[in-house]
N, C-alpha and C positions, 0 to 999 in steps of 0.2 A: 526567201520571203518574193511572194510575188505580190504582182501589183497590177492591177485592171486600170483598162483606161480611164475612167473616172476617180482613181484613188489621186489623193496628194501627190507631190513630187517629193522626196524625201529628202533633207539635208544630206552633207557628206558625213557627218558623224557621226547620223543616224546609219546611213549605208556602210560605213567601217564597221560599225556592231553586230546590223543585226541582218545584210543584206547574206541572201544564198542561205542561211540556218535557221532551222526550225528546233522547238524541241521534239528531242531524239521519241520517236510513236512508241515502243514497248516499254523503256523506264520511265519516259518523263525528264530526262536527261537536260537541263539546261543549254548547257556548255556542247557543242559539237564533238560527238567522240573520239578517238582517235581508233580508226577503223585499219589495224593492222593485220591485213588479210590479203591472200594471195590471191581466191578465186573464188566465183558464186555459185550459187545453187542454181540450176534452172527449174522451173516449174515442172515443163515436159520436152518432148521432143520439138515440139512444133516453137515452143518460145525457146529454146537452145538456138534453133534455126533461124528466127525471124531475129534477133539479137547477132547472130554470125552475118545476117544478110541487110546487117542495118535498116532493120524494118523498124524496131521501135528502139528508142532507147531504154539502156539497163547497166548492167554491170557485168561482163565475163571472166577478166582477169585485169589482178590490181597494175599490168604495165599497160592498159589501155586508159583506165580510170578507176577512179575508187573514190568512195563516198567522201572522204577527207577532203579528199581533194577538191570534188565538185562541190563543196560548199567555196575553198577558196578561190575556185574557177569563178561559182558566179559574183563573188564580193568583188573581186579585181575585174572583171566586165562592166560590174555598177559604179566603181570609183572612177574608173578611165572614162565610162560612157559608151562601153562597146555590147554588143551583142552576143558575145563567147570569148573564153578562154581556154588556154591549155597550159598549167602547170608544168614544169619537167623538169631536170634536176640542179641547173644552175643556172646562170645567166648567158652564161656562153653557149651553155645547149639552145638558151632561147634563138640565140643569133639564127644556129643553123634550123633552128625549128620553123624559125619565120621566115627562111628563103628557101627552104627544101619543098614545096607546092610550086614553088616559080618557077625554081632556076631549074635548067638542064646544063647538060657538056657544053660548054664553049659560049653559054650566058655572060652577061656581067651585071656587077652590081657599081653604082656609084657612091660615093661613100665620103663624106666628110673625112678631112684630113684630123682633125679634130676630134681624137675619139680615143678612150683606154687603150693603152698601150695593149695589152692582153687582146684587144679587138683588132686593133692593126697589123698584129701578128697573125691570127687568125685569117683576117679575110684576105692580104697580101700573101700569105704565105699556104696556109691548111688549106683555104680553100681552092686553092688550087689540085689538089689532089683529085677535087670532086669536077675536075675541068671548069671549076667558077673563076671569073676574073673579078677583079675589084679595082677600080678605076679611082682615086682619091684626088678632091677637091679643096680649096681654100672655103670652106661655107661661108665667110664674112660677103662673099660676094656671090648673092643666089645664080645670075648668070653665069657662073661656075660649071651650076650643075647642067644646064641645058649646051652648055657648048661642050660638057662630056658626055653627051647621050648617042649611041649608035644603034642602029637595027638590034643588036644584041643584049642592049641595054633591058633590065626585068625591074628593076628598081632603085630607088632611091633610099640610103640607108644616113641616120645622122641623128646624135644626141643633140635631145632641146635641152640640157645642160653639159655643155662638154666637161670629161674628167681628163685631166687636173686643172683645167685651166678657168672654169667656171665659165665658161666662155657659151656666152647664148644664140643662139643662131634663129634666124629670122622664119618660124615655120608657117608662115601662110605663103611668104615669097616662094620658099622652097617647093610648097604644096601644089600651087600654080603649076609651075614646071614639069613636074610629074602629071598632073592630071592633064597636061594639054600635051604631053607623051603618051597619055593614054598605058602608065604602068603605075604600081601602087609606092605611097610613100611611107617609107617605114621610121619609126622615127621610138630610141632608145630613150626613157622614159625616169632611168634609174636613179640617178642624182635631185632629178626636181623632185619626183613623184608626182600622183596625180590629187594631192592635195594642193601644192605649187603649181601646177600646171596640167590642164587638161589639152593632152597634147592633138586630140583627136577633135576637138574645137576648135583648132587652127588647120585642119586638113590633113592630119596623119589618116591613113587608111588600117595602119596594122602599129601596134605599140608592143615594144619589148622593156621587160622592167625584170634587172637583176633582186627578186626578192630576199636574197640575202643581206641584203644591205638597211635602207629606210622603214622598208614595209614591215619586217618584221623586227628589227631596232636596235636586236639586243648580240648580235653577232654568235648566233647558236645555231644558225641552219640555210644550212644552202638551198638554193633556188632559183628557178626562175620562170617567167611568165611571158605567154604571148597572147595579145589581146587583140581583137578584129572587131572591125565597123559595122562589117555585115553590109558596106557601101559599095565597095568595090564591084564593078560591072564583068566579071570572068568573063560571062558568053560573048560580050562584045569583043572580045581579042582572044577568042579561042584559040589561035595558031598560037599565040605568044604562052599561054597558058596551059598548055594540053592538059595536065594534072588535074586540073580540076572541070576544064571545058569542056574536052574529050571521053567517051569511053573509058572507063579504067579496068583493066585486062585483070586484076587482082579481084573486082568484083561482077563479076560475069559482065561488063561492058554497062555499069552505072554511070552515071555522070553527076557526078555532089554537083556543079551548079547548078543543074536541071533541078536535083532531085532534094536538094537540103538550100535550095534560097538563098537567104543572108547567112546563113549556118554552114554553108558548104565548106569553107577555109578552116574554120574549129571542126566541123566533123572530117577532116582528112587529114586534121594534124593529130585527132585520138588515132582513127582508124588506119590510116597508112604510115605517117610518121612517128609515134610513138610504137607503132606494131613493127615498125623493122626500125629503125635507131635506137629504141630500149631507154631514153634519156627520160624515163620516169622520176618524179619527187616523192619523196619518202613521206608517208600519209604524217610518221611525229613531226617531219619538218613542214609542213602542209600546217597541221596543229598548232606549234611554235607560232608561224607569223601568222597564222589568225589572232593569234595572241595580240601580237606586235602589233597590226591594225584597227584595234580594239581604242589604241590610244594614238596612233598616230597624228592625228589635228594636233592633239596637245602639245607632242612630240617636236615635232616639226617648227612650231611657235617658238620653241624654245631655242630649239638649232639657232634656228635664223636669227633672235633677239643675242645670242651670245655670241654668234659668226659676225654679227654686226657691230657689233661692241669690241671686240680680238681685233678685227679687221682695219677699224675706225683708230687702235691705240698703237696699232703695227706700219700704221702711213707714216707715224710720226718717230719709229725709233732710229735712232742714228744707225745701226746694222743693216737696216732693210734696205734695199734700194727702189722696190714698187710692190704693189699689192694690186693682186686680180681677182676684183672680189665683182659683182656687177651690182650689188643695193649699195656701192658708193658711190655717191655724185660722181667720183673723180674717173668712176668706169667708161671705157669707149661704149659698155654695152648697159648702162644702164637705163637708156632710153628703153630699151628692148626686152629690159628686166619688169619697167614697168606696164608696156605693152602684155607680156607674156606671163609674167609670175612678181604678180601686184604684191602678193601675202609676203614676198621673201626670197634674193636672191639661193635660198639653198645653205647649207654648212660646210659644204667641201671647196676652198678654194686656194691658190698658191700667192708664194712670195717669191722674192728674190734676193737673194743673199747677197750684199759687197763684197763677199771673197769668195764666192763662185764656189767650185767644186767641193773644195778641202771644207768650207766653212759650212758645207752640208752636211758633209760629214760628221763634222763636230758637234754639228747642233743636233742632230737625232742622237749621240752619242750622250749628249750630257742632261737630256729632256728628263723630267722623272714623274712628272703624273699624266703628262702625255703618254701614250702605248703608242710604241716604235713597229708596226706592222702593216701589213698589204691589206688594209680592209677599208671600207668608210661606213658611214651608215649608222655607228655603233652609238649606245649611250654615251660612251665612254669617249674622251677625246683620242684622236689617233694624229700621229704625225708620221711621213714619210719623204725621203728621198727620191723621187721617181726616175732620177740618171742612174742609179746605184740599184734599183731595185724593180720595177714595172716595167720602163719604157729601157733597159738596159742593151735589150736585144737590138735595141733598133739603131742604124744611124745617126750620129750626131745632128744631120740635117734633119730627118724624119724628130729626133726628141724636141729638136728647137719647135716645128713647124707643128709640134702638137702639144707644145707649150711646159714641155718637158724639159728643158735646158740644165745645164750644168748647177746653176745657181739656185733652183728651182726647190723650194719646198711646195710639200702638199699638205693642210692639214683640215682636217674633219672635225668638226667643233661637236662637244656632246653638250648635255647635259647638265654639267658639274656648276659650282659655279664662277662665274665671267672671273671674280678677281683672284681666283686661286689659278687660273686658266691663263692670266695675263703675268700674272707671278712667277710663275712657270717658263712662262717663254721666254720673258725677262733675263730669267737666268742662264738660259741655256744661248741664246741671241749674246750676250756678254761673253760666255764660250767661243761664242763662233768668230769671235771677232779678237780674239787670242792669236 
């Protein structure tokens, strides 16, 4: 869906259904087709050359781009407020793709220590194999990011709503630190989604999403996305970001920032990152995510309403020591939730059991309606004991810092009847107390 300067600005709900899509021109099919295809015919030799030289847009090979994926990319860019997007095979792939044009061996990323456990492990251990270093800081004080900066820092990375603890970070304050240092601010917006938080509006330069979660919303489709604002001035920091602001040897000396302007980062992601790393999203997964996006606003409203009801009930339960959910007035993050996520604090939050680790195991083994599995953002309600699953590779100190101590239970509240969810939790909590 294109828009001229004098066209009206469409609402979120309209964009979630229409952005990027047109009726299929040959058959008139209204729903975007699944282009389950590897490669595309060239009109002639000149057309092939112009595509390979990045002189005109088009499709060459589905590792680089695919028509179904392209619709999803345009829709996600519209919803997040970016100029371009790249969809990839998973949320973890999106984190690598987000940093790949920015980092070089020996470079550092300053990251919040309140992240999904798999992200902490990826950045703290696997990134070392690229020669990248992650410096972790407590995001509760934005000045911690300033104090961690060095001459080798190339980006700041946070989750807008941290997994699993539901911690909301002060995006605008951290963006100011990144801006003053001349480095991009990368925000993982998976838990919030663009419906609850448009992190670009608060200073994010690049947004990462795991489309596996709320964006698809049905637990069927792995995927990730990287969305770019097009606003970061790569050429003003050419020595720091040579992949984008210096001649590219793989394209005969072309300079991405000079040639493609505000689409430099997204063009590089397709032309180099996807080409060489191969983390492409499957067209079927993109199609399923497009279907999910059509109902994202409705789902997020119900997710948040159910979560607030469940969290308020849990605060009063005798087996529960604490509940960490930003929409609760008792939460230390409630003020930030009102600022950054006024429509609601999401559907994922944690609680602490008075019985500790063993009580956590008893609870997840006693639950019935909730599904005990390692995912969030499903229409179904989900439960997890992070210390024994997603965060078990971390040290005890790292788990506690990430909000995943021994007593912690993570809930992803779904779309079921809320009274049924409360009854299931009550029964499992009684078992946890035994």
